[in-house]
C-alpha positions in Angstrom: -62.1 48.5 -26.4 -60.5 47.0 -29.6 -63.1 45.6 -32.1 -62.2 42.4 -33.5 -63.7 42.4 -37.0 -65.0 39.4 -39.1 -65.5 39.8 -42.7 -68.3 42.1 -43.6 -68.4 43.7 -40.2 -68.0 47.5 -39.8 -66.9 49.8 -36.8 -67.1 53.6 -36.3 -63.9 55.6 -36.4 -63.5 57.9 -33.4 -60.7 60.0 -35.2 -59.4 60.9 -38.6 -55.8 60.7 -38.4 -54.9 56.9 -38.2 -52.3 54.2 -38.8 -53.1 51.2 -40.7 -50.7 48.5 -39.6 -50.2 45.2 -41.2 -48.5 42.1 -40.1 -48.0 39.2 -42.7 -46.0 35.8 -42.7 -44.3 36.9 -45.9 -43.2 40.1 -47.6 -46.3 41.8 -49.2 -47.0 44.8 -51.1 -49.2 47.3 -49.3 -51.2 49.8 -51.3 -54.7 51.9 -51.3 -57.2 53.3 -53.6 -59.4 56.5 -53.3 -62.9 56.2 -54.8 -65.9 58.6 -55.0 -69.3 58.2 -53.5 -70.3 55.5 -56.1 -67.2 53.5 -55.3 -65.4 54.4 -58.8 -61.5 54.7 -58.7 -61.0 57.6 -61.3 -57.4 56.3 -62.5 -54.1 55.6 -61.6 -53.6 58.8 -60.0 -56.2 57.6 -57.3 -54.0 54.7 -56.2 -51.1 54.9 -53.8 -48.7 52.1 -54.2 -44.7 51.8 -54.0 -44.2 53.6 -57.0 -46.3 56.4 -56.2 -46.6 56.3 -52.4 -48.4 59.6 -51.7 -51.6 61.2 -52.2 -53.4 63.6 -50.3 -54.2 62.5 -47.1 -52.6 59.0 -47.6 -49.0 57.6 -47.7 -48.2 54.0 -48.1 -44.8 52.0 -47.8 -42.2 52.2 -50.6 -41.1 48.4 -50.3 -42.4 45.2 -49.9 -42.1 43.9 -46.4 -43.6 41.5 -43.6 -44.8 44.5 -41.6 -46.1 48.0 -42.9 -47.5 51.1 -41.7 -50.1 53.0 -43.8 -50.5 56.8 -42.4 -54.2 57.8 -43.3 -55.5 61.4 -42.5 -59.2 61.3 -43.6 -59.7 65.0 -42.9 -57.0 66.0 -45.5 -58.6 63.7 -48.3 -60.3 65.5 -51.2 -63.9 66.3 -50.9 -64.8 63.8 -53.7 -63.2 60.9 -51.9 -65.8 58.8 -49.8 -63.6 55.5 -49.8 -60.2 54.5 -48.9 -59.5 50.8 -49.7 -56.4 49.0 -48.6 -54.9 46.5 -50.7 -52.5 43.7 -50.1 -50.5 41.5 -52.8 -47.7 39.2 -52.8 -44.8 40.4 -54.8 -43.6 38.5 -57.8 -40.3 36.9 -58.4 -38.3 33.7 -58.1 -38.4 32.1 -54.7 -41.3 33.8 -53.4 -44.7 32.5 -52.3 -47.4 32.9 -55.1 -50.4 32.5 -53.1 -51.7 33.8 -49.5 -52.6 30.2 -48.4 -49.1 29.2 -48.2 -48.2 32.0 -45.6 -49.7 32.9 -42.3 -52.9 34.9 -42.5 -52.3 38.5 -42.8 -53.4 40.8 -39.7 -54.6 44.4 -40.1 -55.0 46.7 -37.2 -56.4 50.3 -37.4 -54.8 52.4 -34.8 -54.6 56.0 -33.4 -51.2 58.0 -33.6 -50.4 56.6 -30.1 -50.7 52.9 -31.3 -54.1 52.4 -29.5 -56.0 49.7 -31.6 -59.5 50.8 -32.9 -60.3 48.0 -34.9 -58.6 44.6 -36.0 -59.2 42.0 -38.8 -57.3 38.7 -39.5 -57.7 37.6 -43.1 -58.3 33.9 -42.8 -59.8 31.6 -45.4 -57.3 32.7 -48.1 -55.7 29.8 -50.5 -55.1 30.4 -54.0 -55.4 34.1 -54.0 -52.1 36.4 -54.5 -53.9 39.5 -53.9 -56.6 40.7 -51.5 -58.7 43.7 -50.6 -58.0 43.9 -46.6 -60.4 46.6 -45.4 -62.0 49.8 -46.6 -62.4 53.1 -44.7 -65.8 54.8 -46.1 -67.5 57.7 -45.4 -71.5 57.7 -44.6 -73.5 60.8 -43.4 -70.5 62.7 -42.5 -68.8 60.1 -40.3 -66.2 57.5 -41.0 -66.3 53.8 -40.6 -64.1 50.9 -41.1 -65.4 47.6 -42.6 -63.4 44.3 -42.9 -63.4 43.1 -46.6 -61.2 40.2 -47.1 -62.0 39.8 -50.9 -59.2 37.6 -52.7 -58.1 37.6 -56.0 -56.5 34.4 -57.8 -55.2 36.2 -60.7 -53.5 38.8 -58.6 -53.0 42.5 -58.5 -54.3 43.1 -62.0 -57.7 41.5 -61.3 -57.7 43.3 -58.0 -57.3 46.6 -59.6 -59.6 45.9 -62.5 -62.4 45.0 -60.1 -61.9 48.7 -58.7 -62.8 49.7 -62.1 -59.5 50.8 -63.5 -59.1 50.3 -67.1 -55.4 50.2 -67.3 -55.2 47.7 -64.3 -52.8 45.4 -66.1 -50.0 48.0 -66.7 -50.6 49.5 -63.4 -50.1 46.3 -61.5 -46.9 45.4 -63.7 -45.6 48.9 -62.7 -46.2 48.4 -59.1 -44.3 45.0 -59.2 -41.5 46.7 -61.2 -41.2 49.5 -58.4 -41.2 46.8 -55.6 -38.5 44.7 -57.7 -36.3 48.1 -57.9 -37.0 48.7 -54.4 -35.7 45.5 -52.9 -32.8 46.1 -55.5 -31.3 49.2 -54.0 -32.5 48.4 -50.1 -29.8 47.5 -47.9 -30.2 44.3 -46.1 -33.0 44.1 -43.7 -32.1 44.7 -40.1 -32.2 41.7 -37.5 -35.6 40.6 -36.0 -37.1 42.8 -33.3 -37.2 42.2 -29.6 -40.4 40.6 -28.3 -42.3 44.0 -28.1 -41.2 45.1 -31.6 -38.9 47.9 -30.4 -35.1 48.1 -30.2 -33.9 47.7 -26.6 -32.6 50.7 -25.3 -31.4 52.2 -21.9 -32.4 52.0 -19.1 -32.0 48.5 -19.1 -33.5 46.0 -16.6 -31.9 43.7 -14.2 -30.6 40.9 -16.4 -33.2 38.1 -17.1 -32.5 34.4 -17.5 -31.4 33.6 -21.1 -34.7 31.9 -21.9 -36.9 34.8 -20.8 -37.9 37.4 -23.0 -35.8 40.6 -23.0 -37.6 43.8 -21.7 -37.2 46.8 -23.6 -38.3 50.5 -23.8 -39.2 52.4 -26.7 -36.6 54.0 -28.9 -35.0 57.5 -28.2 -36.6 59.2 -31.4 -40.3 60.2 -31.4 -42.2 63.1 -33.0 -44.1 65.4 -31.1 -48.1 64.7 -30.6 -48.8 67.9 -32.9 -47.0 66.4 -35.9 -48.6 64.2 -38.4 -47.4 60.6 -38.4 -44.2 59.7 -40.1 -45.3 57.1 -42.7 -42.6 54.4 -41.7 -43.0 50.8 -42.4 -41.4 48.6 -39.6 -38.8 46.3 -40.2 -39.2 43.5 -42.5 -39.8 40.9 -39.8 -42.7 41.2 -37.3 -42.7 40.2 -33.5 -46.1 38.7 -34.3 -44.9 36.3 -36.7 -41.0 35.7 -36.0 -39.5 34.3 -33.1 -37.7 36.8 -30.8 -34.3 36.0 -32.1 -31.7 38.7 -32.2 -29.9 37.2 -35.2 -31.7 36.6 -38.6 -31.6 32.9 -39.8 -28.8 32.0 -42.0 -28.8 31.7 -45.6 -29.9 28.0 -46.8 -28.1 26.6 -43.6 -27.5 22.9 -43.7 -28.8 21.0 -40.8 -26.1 19.7 -38.5 -26.3 16.0 -37.1 -28.6 17.1 -34.3 -30.7 19.1 -36.6 -29.5 22.4 -35.6 -27.6 24.9 -37.8 -24.1 23.9 -38.3 -20.9 25.6 -36.8 -19.0 26.3 -40.1 -17.0 23.8 -41.9 -16.4 20.7 -39.9 -13.4 19.7 -38.1 -11.3 22.9 -39.4 -12.4 22.4 -42.8 -10.9 18.9 -43.1 -13.5 16.5 -45.1 -13.9 13.2 -43.4 -12.1 14.3 -40.2 -13.2 13.3 -36.7 -16.1 15.4 -36.7 -17.0 15.5 -40.2 -20.8 16.4 -41.1 -22.7 18.4 -43.7 -20.9 21.5 -44.7 -22.7 24.7 -43.5 -22.0 28.2 -44.4 -24.2 29.6 -41.8 -22.6 31.9 -39.1 -21.3 29.4 -36.6 -22.5 31.8 -33.5 -25.6 32.8 -34.4 -28.2 32.1 -31.7 -31.8 31.1 -32.1 -33.1 32.0 -28.3 -33.6 35.4 -27.0 -30.5 37.0 -25.8 -30.4 38.6 -22.2 -30.9 42.3 -22.1 -27.6 44.6 -22.0 -26.2 45.3 -18.6 -26.9 48.4 -17.1 -23.7 50.5 -17.3 -25.2 54.1 -18.2 -24.6 56.6 -15.4 -27.9 58.0 -14.3 -29.1 61.0 -16.0 -30.2 64.2 -14.6 -33.8 64.8 -14.3 -35.3 65.7 -17.6 -32.3 64.7 -19.5 -32.0 62.0 -21.8 -29.8 59.2 -20.9 -26.0 59.3 -21.7 -25.5 57.1 -24.3 -23.3 53.8 -23.9 -21.7 51.6 -26.4 -23.2 48.2 -26.6 -26.6 49.1 -24.8 -28.9 46.7 -27.2 -29.5 43.1 -26.7 -27.2 40.5 -27.4 -25.1 37.4 -26.5 -21.9 39.0 -26.9 -20.5 42.8 -27.2 -20.2 42.5 -31.0 -23.9 41.5 -31.0 -25.0 44.3 -29.0 -23.0 46.8 -30.8 -24.1 45.3 -34.1 -27.8 45.6 -32.9 -27.1 49.2 -31.4 -26.0 50.2 -34.9 -28.8 48.9 -36.6 -31.2 50.6 -34.1 -29.4 54.1 -34.7 -29.9 53.2 -38.2 -33.7 53.1 -37.9 -34.0 55.7 -35.3 -32.3 58.2 -37.9 -34.7 57.0 -40.7 -37.9 57.5 -38.5 -36.7 60.9 -37.1 -36.2 62.4 -40.6 -39.3 60.6 -41.8 -41.3 62.4 -39.0 -39.7 65.7 -39.7 -40.4 65.4 -43.4 -43.9 64.3 -42.9 -44.3 67.3 -40.6 -42.8 69.8 -43.2 -45.0 68.3 -45.9 -48.2 68.6 -43.8 -47.2 72.2 -42.9 -47.0 73.1 -46.6 -50.1 71.2 -47.7 -52.0 73.0 -44.8 -50.8 76.4 -46.0 -51.7 75.6 -49.7 -55.2 74.5 -48.8 -55.6 77.9 -46.5 -54.2 80.0 -49.4 -56.5 78.4 -51.9 -59.5 78.8 -49.9 -58.5 82.5 -49.4 -58.1 83.2 -53.1 -61.4 81.6 -53.8 -63.3 83.8 -51.3 -64.4 87.1 -52.9 -64.5 88.7 -49.4 -60.6 88.3 -49.4 -60.5 91.0 -52.1 -61.8 93.8 -49.7 -59.4 95.7 -47.9 -56.4 93.8 -46.5 -58.5 90.8 -45.6 -56.6 88.7 -48.0 -53.1 89.9 -47.3 -53.8 89.1 -43.6 -54.9 85.7 -44.4 -52.0 84.6 -46.5 -49.5 86.0 -43.9 -51.3 84.1 -41.2 -51.0 80.8 -43.3 -47.3 81.3 -43.9 -46.7 82.2 -40.3 -48.7 79.0 -39.3 -46.5 76.9 -41.9 -43.4 78.4 -40.6 -44.3 77.8 -36.9 -45.0 74.0 -37.6 -41.7 73.5 -39.7 -39.8 75.2 -37.0 -41.3 72.8 -34.3 -40.6 69.8 -36.5 -37.0 70.9 -37.1 -36.6 71.6 -33.3 -37.8 67.9 -32.7 -35.4 66.5 -35.3 -32.5 68.6 -33.9 -33.1 67.2 -30.6 -33.0 63.6 -31.9 -30.0 64.2 -34.2 -28.2 65.6 -31.1 -28.9 62.4 -29.1 -28.0 60.2 -31.9 -24.7 62.1 -32.7 -23.8 61.6 -28.9 -24.6 57.9 -29.1 -22.4 57.7 -32.4 -19.5 59.7 -30.7 -19.3 56.8 -28.0 -20.2 53.7 -30.3 -17.6 54.5 -33.0 -14.5 54.4 -30.9 -15.7 51.3 -29.2 -16.3 49.2 -32.5 -14.3 46.1 -33.3 -12.1 46.2 -36.5 -14.5 44.4 -38.9 -17.3 47.2 -37.7 -14.6 50.1 -37.7 -13.4 52.6 -40.3 -10.0 52.3 -41.7 -9.1 55.4 -39.9 -9.9 53.7 -36.3 -7.0 53.1 -34.1 -8.5 49.5 -33.6 -6.6 48.4 -36.7 -3.3 49.2 -35.3 -3.9 46.4 -32.8 -5.1 44.0 -35.2 -4.8 40.3 -34.9 -6.2 37.5 -37.2 -9.3 36.4 -35.3 -10.1 32.9 -34.3 -13.7 33.2 -34.9 -15.8 34.8 -37.7 -17.5 38.2 -36.6 -21.1 38.8 -36.9 -20.6 41.5 -39.6 -18.6 43.6 -41.9 -18.6 47.5 -42.7 -19.0 48.2 -46.4 -19.0 52.0 -45.9 -21.0 54.7 -44.3 -24.5 56.2 -44.7 -25.8 59.7 -44.1 -28.9 61.9 -44.7 -28.7 65.5 -46.0 -30.7 66.7 -42.9 -27.3 66.1 -41.2 -24.3 65.0 -43.3 -22.0 64.6 -40.6 -23.9 62.0 -38.6 -22.7 58.8 -40.3 -24.2 55.4 -39.8 -22.0 52.2 -40.6 -23.2 50.1 -43.3 -23.0 46.6 -41.9 -23.7 43.4 -44.0 -23.9 40.0 -42.0 -21.2 37.4 -42.5 -21.0 35.1 -44.3 -22.2 37.5 -47.0 -25.7 36.5 -48.2 -25.7 38.7 -51.6 -23.0 39.3 -54.0 -21.5 43.1 -54.3 -21.5 45.1 -57.4 -19.1 48.1 -57.4 -20.5 50.5 -60.0 -17.7 51.9 -62.1 -20.1 53.8 -64.5 -19.9 57.3 -65.2 -23.8 57.7 -65.4 -24.3 56.5 -62.0 -24.1 60.1 -60.5 -22.8 63.5 -61.0 -20.1 62.7 -58.6 -19.0 59.7 -60.8 -19.4 61.7 -64.0 -17.0 64.4 -62.6 -14.4 61.7 -61.6 -13.5 60.8 -65.3 -13.5 57.4 -66.7 -10.1 56.0 -66.0 -10.0 57.8 -62.5 -13.2 56.2 -61.7 -12.1 52.6 -62.7 -9.1 53.0 -60.6 -11.1 54.1 -57.4 -13.8 51.4 -58.0 -11.0 48.6 -58.3 -9.3 50.1 -55.1 -12.8 50.1 -53.3 -12.7 46.5 -54.2 -9.4 45.6 -52.7 -10.1 47.3 -49.6 -13.4 45.2 -49.3 -11.5 42.1 -50.1 -8.8 42.9 -47.6 -11.5 43.4 -44.8 -13.0 40.1 -45.5 -9.8 38.4 -45.4 -9.0 39.9 -42.2 -12.3 39.1 -40.7 -11.9 35.3 -41.1 -9.6 32.9 -39.2 -6.4 31.9 -41.0 -7.0 29.8 -44.1 -10.8 30.0 -43.8 -11.1 32.8 -46.6 -9.7 32.7 -50.1 -9.8 35.6 -52.9 -9.6 34.9 -56.6 -9.3 37.7 -58.9 -10.3 37.8 -62.8 -8.6 40.8 -64.4 -9.0 40.1 -68.1 -6.8 42.8 -69.6 -4.5 43.2 -66.7 -5.6 46.6 -66.2 -5.8 46.7 -62.5 -2.3 45.7 -61.7 -1.9 49.2 -59.8 -4.8 48.7 -57.3 -4.3 45.0 -56.8 -0.6 45.7 -55.9 -1.6 45.5 -51.9 -3.2 42.0 -52.6 -0.5 40.6 -54.9 2.2 42.1 -53.1 1.4 40.3 -49.7 0.8 37.1 -51.2 -2.9 36.7 -49.8 -4.4 35.7 -53.1 -4.9 32.0 -53.9 -3.4 32.5 -57.4 -2.1 35.6 -59.7 -4.9 37.5 -61.0 -6.3 35.6 -64.1 -6.0 37.2 -67.5 -6.9 36.6 -70.9 -9.7 34.2 -72.0 -8.0 31.2 -70.7 -7.3 32.6 -67.3 -11.1 33.7 -67.1 -12.2 30.3 -68.0 -10.0 28.5 -65.7 -11.0 30.4 -62.7 -14.6 30.2 -63.6 -14.7 26.3 -64.1 -12.8 25.7 -60.7 -15.4 27.8 -58.8 -18.4 26.5 -60.7 -17.0 22.7 -60.2 -16.6 23.5 -56.5 -20.1 25.0 -56.1 -21.5 21.9 -57.8 -19.5 19.6 -55.6 -20.4 21.1 -52.4 -24.0 21.2 -53.2 -24.1 17.7 -54.3 -22.3 16.6 -51.0 -25.0 18.7 -48.9 -27.9 17.3 -50.4 -26.6 13.8 -50.4 -25.2 14.4 -46.8 -22.0 12.8 -47.8 -19.3 15.6 -46.9 -16.6 13.0 -46.4 -16.8 12.3 -50.1 -15.6 15.5 -51.3 -12.1 15.5 -53.0 -9.4 15.7 -50.4 -7.9 18.8 -52.3 -11.1 20.6 -52.4 -11.0 23.8 -50.2 -14.3 23.9 -48.3 -13.3 27.6 -46.9 -15.4 30.4 -48.2 -14.1 31.9 -51.6 -14.4 35.5 -52.8 -14.2 36.0 -56.6 -13.2 39.7 -57.7 -14.2 40.4 -61.3 -12.7 43.7 -62.9 -14.1 45.4 -65.8 -17.0 42.9 -66.7 -17.8 42.0 -69.3 -14.6 42.3 -71.1 -13.1 39.1 -71.7 -16.4 37.2 -71.1 -17.9 35.0 -73.6 -21.4 33.6 -73.5 -20.4 30.7 -71.7 -18.5 32.6 -69.1 -21.4 35.0 -68.4 -23.7 31.9 -67.8 -20.9 30.5 -65.4 -20.9 33.9 -63.7 -24.7 34.1 -63.2 -24.5 30.5 -61.7 -22.1 31.9 -59.1 -24.0 34.7 -58.2 -27.1 32.6 -57.8 -26.0 29.5 -56.3 -22.4 30.6 -54.9 -23.4 32.2 -51.5 -25.3 29.0 -50.2 -22.0 26.8 -51.0 -19.4 29.4 -49.8 -18.6 31.2 -52.9 -19.3 34.9 -53.2 -19.0 37.4 -56.0 -17.7 41.0 -56.1 -18.1 42.9 -59.5 -16.5 45.7 -60.7 -18.3 46.9 -63.7 -20.2 49.7 -65.8 -23.6 48.2 -66.4 -23.6 50.5 -69.5 -20.6 48.4 -71.1 -23.2 45.2 -70.9 -25.7 46.7 -72.7 -25.2 44.3 -75.7 -26.4 41.4 -73.6 -29.7 43.2 -73.3 -32.1 41.9 -70.5 -30.2 38.5 -70.2 -27.9 40.3 -67.4 -30.8 41.9 -65.4 -31.0 39.3 -62.9 -27.6 39.4 -62.1 -27.4 43.0 -61.5 -30.8 42.7 -59.4 -28.9 40.1 -57.3 -26.1 42.1 -56.3 -25.7 44.9 -53.8 -24.7 47.9 -55.6 -22.3 50.3 -54.0 -20.2 53.0 -55.5 -16.6 54.2 -55.4 -17.6 57.8 -54.8 -20.5 59.3 -52.7 -23.8 58.6 -54.3 -27.7 58.4 -52.8 -28.8 55.2 -54.3 -29.3 52.9 -51.2 -32.5 53.0 -49.4 -33.4 51.5 -45.9 -35.6 48.7 -45.3 -38.1 50.9 -43.3 -39.0 54.3 -45.0 -37.0 54.0 -48.1 -35.1 57.2 -47.9 -32.4 57.6 -50.3 -29.3 57.5 -48.3 -25.9 59.0 -49.4 -23.3 55.9 -49.4 -19.8 56.6 -49.0 -17.0 53.9 -49.4 -14.6 53.2 -46.4 -11.4 54.7 -47.7 -7.6 54.1 -46.5 -6.7 57.5 -45.0 -3.9 59.1 -47.2 -0.3 58.1 -46.5 -1.7 55.2 -44.2 0.1 51.7 -44.4 -2.7 50.2 -42.5 -3.9 48.2 -45.5 -0.4 46.6 -46.0 0.1 46.1 -42.3 -3.2 44.2 -41.9 -2.4 42.0 -45.1 1.0 41.1 -43.9 -0.5 39.7 -40.9 -3.0 37.9 -42.6 -0.5 36.4 -45.2 1.8 35.5 -42.2 -1.3 33.6 -40.5 -2.1 31.8 -43.8 1.5 30.4 -44.2 1.9 29.3 -40.5 -2.0 28.3 -39.7 -3.4 27.1 -43.2 -5.2 24.0 -42.9 
């Protein structure tokens, strides 16, 4: 039976290896402190938090999220530790809630490794507090218990840590929030919300249910053996307990349509004041808000004891594109969790070996005869056995995911596919916007040939920064400055071409700022095909003109949306989406231009204006911290392979590789020629 605790109540813990699961109505920071028998936390090294997530017997998530899993092994805690206190805090930053009273009450559950709940606690009654001590695990007379605490702190994380006895509480609180901000900056976009039971829908699928009913699902394919320690893997950013079971995430700042629902794109083919003119919405026109049906069961039956054969599009969704999108995100999560399980098991095996070796060395009897050598050999053998079992489980999971990738990759539509996919040779300008766009590939060192497509939702909800700096990585330094800048601009051109190819004719425009005219070579595919709205802007006057034009457009659209007067927009205003590609920032930018660029980065996406910057951050150091918010607002990608991106579940460092045009291929020119022809014949 699960114990539903109230504030101050305690409950005995029947086991020592546990998970603490947190569900909140808004992203929260999760951490924990270790304390001695008197309740004293002896320093920052006794605090597990996103910047230092691992302590002996304890691991916490690396990022702020609406759902967390903390792993606790009470038997592996140091002997001096008698109390583990779980802390929650709201992350700081613009647009984030500043008090728990403004969000749904957090829910905390202590579970076994199999997910069986032992005790739960809902943190009700919070108001102005921005940090809270959720619960504590404490040792009493050799046995462990859990107590519901629910003590809130209006002054936030610093006050809570000071109450734990830390003298450097303010400094530690600041470093935790900085680690959270850094994690959000390098993290890829969160995945779509989960299905009603919180797992990705996998085969075998049940018979189709009515569209209004919940989709039945089965657990994901990846799992770690019961003999291994739990992988400390926070769940997706959204939680089934607090999020409606929609398979597509909400749009960014959607303007309500006439009936109160999200609009379907630019009204009446984008003609202001047309027969169906209404508020302009840059929400995806086909994003559903109800639960999709389960996927059709098309997989052939598997042999007894064998995993099911992979099938492309076996996730839930309203269309094949959506099912493939959700399947790719499911593969991404499965790979992250499988590797986390393996790494956690290896860490556990090595930690156990170290403890056994330490005990052996500290025992005087081990110095007699060969006792010590035998004990050391046994400890190492046990470590190797556990590691081998972990690798065996990982290899099994990786093989299943590789088989799935082998059938999914050839089935991808053009926006999801690599440039080497034959689907591009049959490309036709679409009639509708796809759900997502491929920016490149991600992989982990455990199996570098298993690539996961990095998909981002359309319309873009975040600008893109292509880092042309030589200090970004060893690969960047080896490329050389001029070569790296060329590669960065070629990456920008390929991504801009993908965006143009993903939209219906005339619904997406690209502007380019190239202050010194140094990118003429890489820009040739765009300029020669005629898909640009105007020639690349050069010189201070050109930079000023383009920024003034786009800034004015954002201002007018925002005012029209707020006033509900889309029909009042100037007739010559292009209400289609716009992309601004900026090369070699900050060269050619004065203070006013920098301010306008920051404005476009912050306000542009909600008004259909998106930013793609090709820049070396070191070149902008003269501006000091002024531009830090700009860099943090953009998704950083690199023109060469670099392990800088983090997943939203575990926080692994994934190696990103841009999607390149195959050597000698003319696919880019062919696609852009079709886009240009469609713009000439079908432009609004």
